[in-house]
C-alpha positions in Angstrom: -67.0 -72.9 63.9 -65.6 -70.2 61.7 -62.2 -68.7 62.6 -63.9 -65.3 62.9 -66.6 -66.4 65.3 -66.8 -64.4 68.5 -66.0 -66.6 71.4 -65.5 -64.1 74.3 -66.2 -60.6 75.5 -64.2 -59.0 78.2 -64.5 -55.7 80.0 -61.7 -54.0 82.0 -61.7 -51.1 84.3 -59.0 -49.4 86.4 -60.1 -47.5 89.5 -58.0 -44.3 89.0 -59.8 -43.7 85.6 -63.3 -44.4 86.8 -65.0 -43.1 83.6 -63.2 -45.4 81.2 -64.3 -48.9 80.2 -62.4 -51.1 77.8 -64.0 -53.9 75.8 -62.1 -56.8 74.3 -63.7 -59.2 71.8 -62.0 -62.5 71.2 -62.5 -64.8 68.2 -61.9 -68.4 67.5 -58.8 -67.6 65.4 -57.1 -66.1 68.5 -57.5 -62.4 67.6 -58.5 -59.8 70.2 -60.2 -56.5 69.2 -60.1 -53.5 71.5 -62.8 -50.9 72.1 -63.5 -48.2 74.7 -66.4 -46.5 76.3 -66.4 -43.4 78.5 -68.7 -42.0 81.2 -71.0 -44.3 83.3 -68.6 -47.2 82.9 -70.5 -49.4 85.3 -73.8 -48.9 83.4 -72.1 -49.6 80.0 -70.4 -52.7 81.5 -73.8 -54.0 82.7 -75.3 -53.3 79.3 -72.5 -55.3 77.5 -72.6 -58.4 79.7 -76.4 -58.6 80.3 -77.8 -57.6 76.9 -75.1 -57.3 74.3 -73.0 -60.4 75.0 -75.9 -63.0 74.7 -76.6 -61.7 71.2 -72.9 -61.3 70.2 -71.3 -64.6 71.3 -71.2 -67.0 68.4 -71.7 -64.4 65.7 -69.2 -63.8 62.8 -67.1 -60.8 63.8 -66.7 -59.9 60.1 -70.4 -58.9 59.9 -69.9 -55.5 61.3 -72.8 -53.8 59.6 -75.3 -56.6 60.7 -74.1 -56.4 64.3 -74.1 -52.6 64.3 -77.6 -52.5 63.0 -78.8 -54.8 65.8 -77.0 -52.9 68.6 -78.1 -49.5 67.4 -81.8 -50.4 67.4 -82.5 -51.7 70.9 -86.1 -51.6 72.2 -85.1 -48.7 74.5 -82.1 -46.4 74.7 -81.7 -45.9 70.9 -81.7 -42.1 71.2 -78.9 -39.9 72.2 -75.6 -41.1 73.8 -77.3 -43.6 76.1 -75.6 -46.6 77.9 -77.0 -48.7 75.0 -75.4 -46.4 72.5 -72.1 -46.2 74.3 -71.9 -50.0 74.5 -72.7 -50.3 70.8 -69.9 -47.8 70.1 -67.3 -49.7 72.1 -68.2 -53.0 70.4 -68.1 -51.5 67.0 -64.6 -50.1 67.5 -63.4 -53.5 68.7 -64.9 -55.1 65.6 -63.1 -52.7 63.3 -59.9 -53.4 65.2 -60.4 -57.1 64.5 -61.1 -56.4 60.9 -57.9 -54.5 60.4 -55.9 -57.2 62.3 -57.5 -60.0 60.2 -56.6 -58.1 56.9 -53.2 -57.1 58.1 -53.9 -53.4 57.5 -54.6 -50.3 59.7 -58.3 -49.5 60.4 -58.2 -46.4 58.2 -57.2 -48.7 55.3 -59.9 -51.2 56.1 -62.4 -48.3 56.1 -61.4 -47.4 52.5 -58.1 -45.6 52.8 -56.6 -42.2 53.6 -58.2 -38.9 52.4 -55.0 -37.1 53.7 -51.6 -38.0 54.9 -51.9 -36.0 58.2 -54.5 -33.9 59.9 -54.3 -30.7 61.8 -54.7 -31.0 65.5 -56.1 -28.5 68.0 -55.2 -28.6 71.7 -58.1 -28.8 74.1 -56.7 -26.9 77.1 -57.6 -29.4 79.7 -55.4 -30.5 82.6 -54.0 -33.9 83.5 -57.1 -35.3 85.3 -59.9 -33.4 83.5 -62.9 -35.7 82.9 -61.2 -39.0 83.6 -62.5 -39.4 87.1 -66.2 -39.2 88.0 -66.2 -35.5 88.6 -65.1 -32.8 86.1 -62.5 -30.4 87.3 -63.3 -26.7 87.1 -60.7 -24.1 87.8 -61.2 -21.0 89.8 -58.9 -18.1 90.8 -56.0 -19.1 92.9 -55.7 -22.8 91.9 -52.2 -23.8 90.9 -50.9 -26.0 88.1 -49.9 -29.5 88.9 -47.5 -29.8 85.9 -46.2 -28.0 82.8 -49.2 -29.0 80.7 -52.0 -28.1 83.1 -53.5 -26.0 80.4 -56.9 -25.5 82.1 -55.2 -23.5 84.9 -53.2 -21.7 82.3 -56.1 -20.5 80.2 -57.9 -19.2 83.2 -54.9 -17.4 84.7 -52.4 -16.7 81.9 -53.9 -17.4 78.5 -51.4 -15.3 76.7 -48.5 -17.4 77.9 -50.4 -20.5 77.1 -51.0 -19.4 73.5 -47.2 -18.7 73.0 -46.4 -22.2 74.5 -48.8 -23.9 72.1 -47.4 -22.0 69.1 -43.9 -23.0 70.1 -45.0 -26.7 69.8 -46.6 -26.1 66.4 -50.3 -25.9 67.5 -52.2 -23.2 65.7 -55.6 -23.9 67.2 -56.8 -24.2 70.8 -60.1 -24.7 72.7 -61.0 -23.1 76.1 -64.1 -22.7 78.3 -63.7 -19.7 80.7 -67.5 -19.1 80.9 -68.2 -22.5 82.5 -67.4 -21.4 86.1 -70.1 -18.7 85.9 -72.9 -21.1 84.9 -73.7 -22.6 88.3 -74.8 -19.3 89.9 -78.0 -19.2 87.8 -78.0 -22.7 86.4 -76.8 -21.2 83.1 -79.9 -19.1 82.7 -78.2 -15.7 83.1 -74.8 -14.4 82.0 -74.2 -11.1 83.9 -72.1 -8.3 82.5 -69.5 -8.8 85.2 -69.2 -12.6 84.5 -69.2 -11.9 80.8 -66.2 -9.6 81.2 -64.3 -12.2 83.2 -65.1 -14.9 80.7 -63.8 -12.7 77.8 -60.5 -12.0 79.4 -58.7 -15.2 78.3 -59.9 -14.7 74.7 -58.7 -11.1 74.7 -55.3 -12.0 76.1 -54.8 -14.6 73.4 -55.6 -12.1 70.6 -53.4 -9.5 72.1 -50.5 -11.9 72.6 -50.5 -13.8 69.3 -52.9 -12.1 67.0 -54.4 -14.2 64.3 -51.7 -16.8 64.4 -53.9 -18.9 66.7 -57.4 -20.1 66.0 -59.5 -20.2 69.2 -62.5 -22.4 69.8 -65.0 -21.5 72.5 -66.5 -24.4 74.4 -69.8 -23.8 76.3 -70.5 -27.4 77.3 -74.3 -27.2 76.8 -74.5 -25.2 80.0 -76.5 -22.1 79.0 -80.0 -20.9 78.1 -80.6 -19.3 74.7 -80.4 -15.7 76.1 -77.2 -16.4 78.0 -75.6 -18.2 75.0 -76.7 -15.3 72.7 -75.0 -12.8 75.0 -71.8 -14.8 75.1 -71.7 -15.2 71.3 -72.3 -11.5 70.7 -69.4 -10.7 73.0 -67.2 -13.3 71.3 -67.9 -11.9 67.8 -64.9 -9.4 67.7 -62.6 -12.3 68.7 -63.7 -14.3 65.6 -63.6 -17.7 67.2 -63.2 -20.7 64.8 -66.4 -22.0 66.4 -68.6 -21.9 69.4 -69.2 -25.4 70.6 -72.3 -26.8 72.2 -73.7 -23.4 73.2 -77.0 -24.4 74.6 -78.4 -27.3 76.7 -79.4 -29.6 75.1 -77.9 -29.9 71.7 -80.8 -31.7 70.1 -82.9 -28.5 70.5 -82.6 -27.5 66.8 -85.1 -24.7 67.1 -83.1 -22.9 69.8 -79.9 -23.3 67.8 -81.5 -21.8 64.7 -82.7 -18.9 66.8 -79.2 -18.4 68.2 -77.8 -18.3 64.6 -80.4 -15.7 63.7 -79.4 -13.6 66.7 -75.7 -13.8 66.1 -75.2 -14.0 62.3 -71.9 -15.4 61.1 -71.0 -17.0 64.4 -69.9 -20.6 63.5 -71.6 -23.2 65.6 -70.1 -26.7 66.3 -72.4 -29.6 67.3 -72.2 -32.0 69.0 -70.1 -34.6 70.9 -73.1 -35.3 73.1 -75.4 -36.6 70.3 -75.7 -40.3 69.3 -76.9 -41.8 66.1 -77.2 -40.4 62.6 -80.8 -39.2 63.0 -79.9 -36.6 65.6 -77.3 -35.2 63.3 -79.7 -35.3 60.3 -82.1 -33.1 62.3 -79.3 -30.6 62.9 -78.3 -30.5 59.3 -81.9 -30.3 57.9 -82.6 -27.3 60.3 -79.3 -25.6 59.3 -78.4 -25.5 63.0 -74.7 -26.2 62.8 -71.6 -25.3 60.8 -69.3 -28.0 62.0 -70.3 -31.6 62.9 -68.5 -33.0 65.9 -68.7 -36.7 66.6 -67.4 -38.7 69.6 -66.8 -42.2 68.4 -67.6 -43.7 71.8 -70.9 -41.9 72.1 -72.3 -41.7 68.5 -72.3 -45.4 67.6 -68.7 -46.1 66.8 -66.8 -46.0 63.5 -69.7 -47.5 61.5 -72.1 -44.7 62.6 -69.5 -42.0 62.4 -68.9 -42.8 58.7 -72.7 -42.4 58.1 -72.8 -39.1 60.0 -69.8 -37.9 58.0 -71.6 -38.8 54.7 -74.6 -36.8 55.9 -72.4 -33.8 56.8 -70.7 -34.0 53.4 -74.1 -33.9 51.7 -74.9 -30.7 53.5 -71.4 -29.3 52.8 -70.4 -29.3 56.4 -67.0 -30.4 57.8 -66.5 -33.0 60.6 -64.2 -32.9 63.6 -63.9 -35.9 65.9 -63.9 -35.3 69.6 -61.4 -36.5 72.1 -61.2 -35.5 75.8 -61.9 -39.0 77.0 -59.5 -42.0 76.6 -56.6 -43.1 74.5 -58.4 -45.8 72.5 -61.0 -43.2 71.5 -58.3 -40.9 70.3 -56.7 -43.6 68.2 -60.0 -44.7 66.6 -60.9 -41.1 66.0 -57.6 -40.5 64.2 -58.3 -43.4 61.9 -61.7 -41.9 61.2 -60.3 -38.3 60.8 -57.7 -39.4 58.3 -60.3 -41.4 56.3 -63.3 -39.1 56.3 -63.2 -36.8 53.3 -64.4 -33.6 55.1 -62.6 -33.9 58.4 -60.7 -30.7 59.3 -59.3 -31.3 62.8 -58.4 -34.0 65.3 -58.8 -32.9 68.9 -56.0 -33.7 71.3 -55.1 -32.9 74.9 -51.4 -32.5 75.2 -51.5 -33.0 79.0 -53.0 -36.5 78.7 -50.8 -37.4 75.7 -47.8 -36.6 77.8 -49.0 -38.5 80.9 -51.6 -41.1 81.6 -52.7 -41.9 78.1 -49.2 -43.4 77.5 -49.4 -45.3 80.8 -52.5 -47.2 79.6 -51.8 -48.2 75.9 -48.8 -49.3 74.0 -48.9 -46.8 71.1 -50.2 -43.3 70.8 -50.6 -41.1 67.7 -47.6 -39.2 66.6 -48.3 -35.5 67.0 -45.7 -33.2 65.4 -45.8 -29.4 64.8 -49.6 -29.4 65.3 -50.4 -32.3 63.0 -51.5 -35.9 63.8 -49.9 -38.6 61.6 -51.4 -42.0 60.7 -51.2 -45.0 63.1 -49.1 -47.9 61.8 -49.7 -51.6 62.1 -52.8 -53.7 61.7 -56.1 -52.8 63.3 -56.1 -49.8 65.6 -52.4 -50.2 66.1 -52.4 -50.1 69.8 -53.2 -52.4 72.8 -53.6 -52.1 76.5 -50.3 -52.0 78.4 -49.5 -55.2 80.3 -49.5 -53.2 83.6 -53.0 -51.8 82.7 -54.3 -55.4 82.4 -52.6 -56.4 85.7 -54.3 -53.6 87.6 -57.7 -54.0 85.9 -60.9 -55.4 87.3 -62.0 -57.9 84.6 -65.4 -59.2 83.8 -65.9 -61.8 81.1 -68.7 -63.4 79.0 -67.9 -66.5 77.0 -69.7 -68.8 74.6 
């Protein structure tokens, strides 16, 4: 048996972060690679132990491309960010962690080295518990903050103060989603003038408070019809957002995106954390449907697929921006990718989670200073699960 042979696969979950699943891959040489998945943790766990593990155990962990190709082409579930895709992503990240550990270098060096020494960060203005449980947290009038970085409450109620707070910490870009609370009334089909005015208020407060010192991204979370998204984008035009992200549901509808771009010329579109696999991104690029390519490494196919998507984006002269509003291992892997990919322009962070539960789960987090993320140090990803995380986790194993 080769030292790099895969001998065990382990998944771990903690109840208070129900959306997160960690994957650990063991080799005969005694190394352990760490990966992460997000959303539908139980489904991904089942996929890993029932379908992935039987094909993975006994394989040489160095053959990342071979394993990746196999996991990315299942008989079903190969499209979008399915449970199959999310499982493949987690495994791929763990294999790259192993590769870096084996070579004694950080993952970004194993990928081919740095394209930059640091990368600009933007703060996604979520709160402490946004997205990590089974249900997303939406903020309405009157809800109070639960801590100094409860930025979702802040952008809904005092966006001007929030913008000043971020500037004081060195952030010069932020993302907010004040239109989301108005989508359920019509299922996202209609954006009334009254709701449009309410949704615009945070953007207008930010511009009045800090002017052009702050870039603002508008997140629409794939909640809106083409007419509703068009109306929102037209209203946002004077604010000059850096991008409007995922404006329609769903983001593989390239025809609707092209129509939106025709209706609101010059409005930068960002797409999409929700897509999986390079083919979906190729279709966006061929259609001219996006200005910025966003990838989530735990949904798109991992580091291996993200590199291919970034190469496609570069061929179409589009920048890339990795997503993180999920888990700490995703952020770490994304930063390795963002520092390596030639056309990456931002790394998304959530200062609330960096200051709280992310640090409770893993041993090392990225260094974020004055609005920039700096490279991780040490071999592989450069982080591991905290001992207490492991003690609290429900563990399921597959072994050869």
